[in-house]
Legacy VTK file of the C-alpha trace (Angstrom):
# vtk DataFile Version 3.0
C-alpha trace
ASCII
DATASET POLYDATA
POINTS 315 float
51.796 209.528 102.635
53.058 206.705 100.442
51.126 203.468 100.962
51.997 199.901 99.964
48.731 198.095 99.186
49.249 194.348 98.920
46.622 192.346 97.070
45.625 195.619 95.450
44.414 194.037 92.209
41.797 191.988 94.021
38.292 192.980 95.032
38.559 195.063 98.213
42.182 195.968 97.549
41.485 197.509 94.141
38.525 199.427 95.515
40.804 200.768 98.241
43.417 201.839 95.682
40.734 203.705 93.748
39.426 205.271 96.951
42.848 206.570 98.029
43.667 208.013 94.612
40.227 209.640 94.339
39.810 210.970 97.864
43.356 211.825 99.010
46.639 213.158 97.664
48.562 210.081 98.828
50.709 207.886 96.617
50.020 204.165 96.245
52.286 201.246 95.412
50.168 198.223 94.530
51.694 194.764 94.923
49.784 191.774 93.573
50.734 188.309 92.370
47.861 188.341 89.840
46.548 184.915 90.721
43.024 183.957 89.617
41.504 186.468 92.094
43.534 189.517 91.049
43.455 191.314 87.728
44.965 194.494 86.334
41.529 195.128 84.803
40.467 196.160 88.308
43.113 198.918 88.165
42.812 199.805 84.493
41.727 203.410 85.047
44.559 204.158 87.508
47.490 202.309 85.948
48.767 205.540 84.381
48.015 207.714 87.396
51.269 209.494 88.362
50.558 208.777 92.035
50.204 205.045 91.424
52.790 202.344 90.780
51.912 198.715 90.089
54.297 195.860 90.924
53.578 192.242 90.063
54.934 189.969 92.774
54.273 187.639 95.689
54.150 188.850 99.302
56.301 185.832 100.218
59.183 187.247 98.159
61.366 188.564 100.990
63.734 190.679 98.921
60.918 192.256 96.934
58.728 193.191 99.884
61.737 194.472 101.849
62.660 196.779 98.976
59.099 198.052 98.602
58.489 198.590 102.319
61.685 200.611 102.663
60.153 203.204 100.348
56.688 203.612 101.918
55.146 205.077 105.062
52.442 202.456 105.622
51.360 198.971 104.584
47.768 197.828 104.092
47.706 194.063 103.644
44.741 192.793 101.622
46.688 189.938 100.022
44.952 186.666 100.840
43.304 183.563 99.524
39.687 184.143 100.518
37.271 181.609 99.052
35.918 179.255 101.718
34.987 176.463 99.303
38.506 176.435 97.866
39.984 176.254 101.383
37.816 173.221 102.164
39.084 171.466 99.036
42.718 172.300 99.891
44.145 174.574 102.583
47.793 174.634 101.450
47.567 177.832 99.397
45.689 179.532 102.222
48.401 178.784 104.773
51.093 179.906 102.317
49.480 183.226 101.415
47.499 184.173 104.503
49.983 183.085 107.172
53.450 182.834 105.624
52.816 185.847 103.395
51.713 187.958 106.354
54.789 186.863 108.318
57.051 187.922 105.439
55.469 191.371 105.348
55.667 191.795 109.112
59.331 190.790 109.190
60.136 193.253 106.411
58.286 196.016 108.245
60.367 195.463 111.384
63.498 196.805 109.695
61.845 200.097 108.717
60.285 203.109 110.413
56.841 202.184 109.149
54.104 204.445 110.506
51.281 201.890 110.309
50.701 198.295 109.284
47.016 197.591 108.715
46.098 193.911 108.551
42.825 193.323 106.707
40.798 190.525 108.264
37.265 189.156 108.342
34.353 188.532 110.695
34.777 184.829 109.954
37.658 184.594 112.436
35.091 184.751 115.250
33.089 181.801 113.951
29.300 181.803 113.946
27.006 183.629 116.373
23.325 182.745 116.556
22.271 185.783 118.620
23.868 189.138 119.364
27.092 190.513 117.902
30.807 189.855 118.168
33.037 192.441 119.844
36.739 192.848 119.109
37.828 191.190 122.354
35.762 188.055 121.895
37.466 184.678 121.573
38.288 183.601 118.046
36.580 180.430 116.851
37.176 179.956 113.109
35.289 176.997 111.653
36.843 176.544 108.202
40.442 176.525 106.904
40.156 179.992 105.323
38.943 181.571 108.561
41.571 179.678 110.557
44.403 181.072 108.423
43.025 184.608 108.733
42.768 184.192 112.507
46.373 182.964 112.531
47.464 186.041 110.592
45.615 188.295 113.047
47.328 186.692 116.026
50.699 186.888 114.310
50.220 190.574 113.488
49.104 191.332 117.051
52.140 189.512 118.433
54.462 191.722 116.380
52.904 194.739 118.056
53.213 193.235 121.530
56.701 191.786 121.077
58.396 194.321 118.804
56.239 197.424 119.083
55.289 197.307 115.396
52.407 199.798 114.844
49.846 197.215 113.770
46.099 197.785 113.475
43.591 195.151 112.371
40.210 195.576 110.672
37.636 192.798 110.579
34.812 193.448 108.161
31.565 191.683 107.462
30.786 190.337 103.987
31.630 192.944 101.348
29.897 193.395 98.010
30.252 195.874 95.170
32.164 196.446 91.916
35.180 194.353 90.900
34.305 191.340 93.063
35.415 187.952 91.743
32.662 185.864 90.188
33.183 182.981 92.608
31.493 184.991 95.401
27.767 184.695 96.013
26.495 188.094 94.848
28.472 188.531 91.593
28.140 184.818 90.811
24.369 184.893 91.166
24.003 188.180 89.284
25.937 186.797 86.306
24.065 183.503 86.372
20.659 185.182 86.694
21.464 187.439 83.731
22.205 184.403 81.565
19.337 182.219 82.777
21.472 179.756 84.719
20.405 178.102 87.959
21.171 179.792 91.280
22.544 177.057 93.595
21.694 178.030 97.186
23.390 176.048 99.955
21.063 174.129 102.282
17.772 175.926 102.867
19.267 179.392 102.307
18.723 180.462 105.922
22.393 181.270 106.627
22.645 184.961 107.533
25.404 187.399 106.618
25.948 191.058 107.426
26.494 192.922 104.152
28.761 195.986 103.854
29.214 197.882 100.601
32.902 197.847 99.701
33.207 201.658 99.531
32.095 201.896 103.159
34.752 199.363 104.149
37.411 201.341 102.263
36.444 204.459 104.204
36.790 202.550 107.462
40.189 201.117 106.546
41.451 204.551 105.550
40.254 205.955 108.879
42.038 203.211 110.822
45.176 203.820 108.748
45.230 207.474 109.813
43.579 207.560 113.218
43.403 203.998 114.511
45.253 202.968 117.630
48.398 200.900 117.444
47.681 197.347 118.562
43.928 197.871 118.182
41.313 195.823 116.326
38.277 197.379 114.643
35.124 195.601 113.480
33.550 197.034 110.323
29.924 196.192 109.626
26.724 197.746 108.347
24.130 196.199 110.619
22.358 194.994 107.457
21.593 191.292 107.839
20.157 189.175 105.047
19.799 185.433 104.615
21.389 183.934 101.521
17.921 183.194 100.200
16.823 186.810 100.700
19.881 188.056 98.830
19.206 185.594 96.035
15.621 186.807 95.692
16.832 190.436 95.683
19.137 189.560 92.784
16.332 187.799 90.929
14.157 190.908 91.244
16.899 193.321 90.121
17.885 191.251 87.097
14.339 190.429 86.040
15.048 186.709 86.271
12.653 184.015 87.434
12.631 182.568 90.951
12.404 179.195 89.203
16.169 179.498 88.732
16.695 179.068 92.492
17.964 175.566 93.250
18.707 174.292 96.754
21.870 172.186 96.883
23.773 170.190 99.478
25.016 172.467 102.229
28.660 173.470 102.552
30.659 171.515 105.152
30.813 173.413 108.449
28.633 176.204 107.048
28.414 179.017 109.627
24.814 179.985 110.329
25.222 183.677 111.099
27.821 186.434 111.436
27.206 189.833 113.054
29.556 192.516 114.371
29.444 195.206 117.039
30.880 198.376 115.475
30.938 200.819 118.411
34.728 201.020 118.294
35.077 202.126 114.654
32.076 204.425 115.102
33.890 206.139 117.981
36.435 207.302 115.369
33.622 208.967 113.419
32.765 206.236 110.896
29.362 204.860 110.037
28.042 202.866 107.125
26.487 205.106 104.472
25.379 202.784 101.678
21.856 201.391 101.602
21.918 197.663 100.791
19.353 197.822 98.006
21.109 200.764 96.345
24.503 199.078 96.679
23.140 195.867 95.194
21.588 197.792 92.310
24.943 199.462 91.587
26.627 196.052 91.689
24.142 194.625 89.184
24.781 197.604 86.878
28.549 197.108 87.147
28.334 193.432 86.192
25.895 194.162 83.358
28.315 196.735 81.960
31.215 194.309 82.161
29.237 191.566 80.440
28.275 193.979 77.652
31.892 195.114 77.221
33.076 191.505 77.036
30.424 190.574 74.490
31.066 193.708 72.435
27.480 194.876 72.837
LINES 1 316
315 0 1 2 3 4 5 6 7 8 9 10 11 12 13 14 15 16 17 18 19 20 21 22 23 24 25 26 27 28 29 30 31 32 33 34 35 36 37 38 39 40 41 42 43 44 45 46 47 48 49 50 51 52 53 54 55 56 57 58 59 60 61 62 63 64 65 66 67 68 69 70 71 72 73 74 75 76 77 78 79 80 81 82 83 84 85 86 87 88 89 90 91 92 93 94 95 96 97 98 99 100 101 102 103 104 105 106 107 108 109 110 111 112 113 114 115 116 117 118 119 120 121 122 123 124 125 126 127 128 129 130 131 132 133 134 135 136 137 138 139 140 141 142 143 144 145 146 147 148 149 150 151 152 153 154 155 156 157 158 159 160 161 162 163 164 165 166 167 168 169 170 171 172 173 174 175 176 177 178 179 180 181 182 183 184 185 186 187 188 189 190 191 192 193 194 195 196 197 198 199 200 201 202 203 204 205 206 207 208 209 210 211 212 213 214 215 216 217 218 219 220 221 222 223 224 225 226 227 228 229 230 231 232 233 234 235 236 237 238 239 240 241 242 243 244 245 246 247 248 249 250 251 252 253 254 255 256 257 258 259 260 261 262 263 264 265 266 267 268 269 270 271 272 273 274 275 276 277 278 279 280 281 282 283 284 285 286 287 288 289 290 291 292 293 294 295 296 297 298 299 300 301 302 303 304 305 306 307 308 309 310 311 312 313 314
């Protein structure tokens, strides 16, 4: 199989590229605009792999994506603006990339015999849930501009299956963590700050709960949906591991040997969702389950960031 991976120089996308090249014999074409969130450093070890081709470009470039999609068997769309705080400051880039970009890819796919179009989404499209778990058929209730644009992309992708018969599948994962994550996200941001003795600014009282999935587990799930998922189907991907932001922060403090005195409570984010949690029976029915222990995954993430800091400093 030859797979077009959009946003493949970003966090989850680059991990997926590595996963495919390591675990399968498939070929990968990576398309990324290399904005602040994407870097070829995330693909450094595979740039010369004969089964991998990197293309710098925007998913809104109609002629480019049409040319690339004509030469592949499947598309996995990771390309997205994803930082909630940035979307609150300004939503324009999020609409352009997450909605218009997805539309451009879907339109290009219509003119080919694509075997599968996997749209990568997030648990945030459901909104918050104080008790229980969200199932795939639950009503969407996004509460910030980022989540709203991802929900829009999901609905658009689903409509292309219903209207045109495009073989679309959607995955919605809980919060991912692991190597190559951008430093604006909570876990890598706090690891780097704890290592350098900087304060750890926790929103509100730190009670907001997230379900944490190690990125390698998510890549396995996406690959499974790519090969065995149903056309027109949506699959939640989660670990069942729930931690409050304050608990995660304290875990990071312990692993880095920092002091809890670095923890600083700051004004809460506008519209901050209290809790996310997913029901994963559907993806588990395909034979998937989360394998990574949270503490072990977090330890590996700390080691990855420490190694990168040492390489940067020349240590």
